[in-house]
C-alpha positions in Angstrom: 62.7 26.2 35.0 61.7 23.2 32.8 62.4 20.9 35.9 60.1 23.0 38.1 57.3 23.0 35.4 57.5 19.3 34.9 57.4 18.7 38.8 54.4 20.9 39.2 52.7 19.0 36.3 53.4 15.7 37.9 52.1 17.0 41.2 48.9 18.3 39.6 48.4 15.0 37.8 48.8 13.0 41.0 46.3 15.4 42.8 43.8 15.0 39.9 44.3 11.2 39.9 43.8 11.2 43.8 40.6 13.2 43.4 39.3 10.8 40.7 40.1 7.9 42.8 38.3 9.4 45.8 35.3 10.3 43.6 35.1 6.8 42.4 35.3 5.4 45.8 32.5 7.7 47.1 30.3 6.4 44.2 30.9 2.9 44.9 30.2 3.4 48.6 27.0 5.1 47.8 25.9 2.3 45.5 26.8 -0.3 48.1 24.9 1.6 50.6 21.7 1.9 48.4 21.9 -1.9 47.6 22.3 -2.6 51.2 19.3 -0.6 52.2 17.2 -2.1 49.4 18.2 -5.5 50.7 17.5 -4.7 54.4 14.3 -3.0 53.5 12.9 -6.2 51.7 13.9 -8.4 54.7 12.2 -5.9 57.1 9.0 -5.9 54.9 9.3 -9.8 54.9 9.5 -10.0 58.5 6.6 -7.5 59.0 4.5 -9.7 56.6 5.3 -12.8 58.5 4.5 -11.2 61.7 1.1 -10.0 60.4 0.3 -13.5 59.0 1.1 -15.1 62.3 -1.1 -12.6 64.1 -4.0 -13.4 61.8 -3.5 -17.2 62.2 -3.5 -16.7 66.1 -6.6 -14.6 66.1 -8.3 -17.3 63.8 -7.3 -20.0 66.3 -8.7 -18.1 69.2 -11.9 -17.4 67.5 -12.3 -21.0 66.7 -11.5 -22.0 70.2 -14.1 -19.5 71.5 -16.8 -20.9 69.0 -16.2 -24.6 69.6 -15.6 -24.3 73.4 -19.2 -24.9 74.6 -19.6 -27.8 72.0 -16.6 -29.6 73.1 -17.4 -29.1 76.8 -20.9 -30.5 76.4 -19.5 -33.4 74.5 -17.0 -34.2 77.2 -19.5 -33.9 80.0 -21.9 -36.2 78.1 -19.2 -38.9 77.8 -18.2 -38.6 81.4 -21.7 -38.4 83.0 -23.5 -40.9 80.7 -22.7 -44.1 82.6 -24.2 -47.4 81.3 -23.0 -50.4 83.5 -22.5 -53.5 81.4 -20.8 -56.8 81.9 -17.9 -57.2 79.6 -18.2 -59.8 76.9 -15.0 -61.6 78.1 -16.2 -61.8 81.7 -16.8 -65.5 82.7 -18.5 -66.7 85.8 -16.4 -69.1 87.8 -18.4 -72.3 88.1 
């Protein structure tokens, strides 16, 4: 009888130890998952912030282009159309 009692106690101790190990593993897995989510969440937020900042910069550039377009075109046309023929200072008449 004593051997049977000892065997049952050993079996019960093993089962309890296995349950504790399994509980510890689950807790560690949950902690890892929460840390991973926090890290991925912050990267996701960073990505969204960068995307928004880029969008604002593109809109600013497009607005600037629209505002300055007429002025630049007028300046270019003025340079192209304003022709003043002159003799170059290095030009020498062949004598």
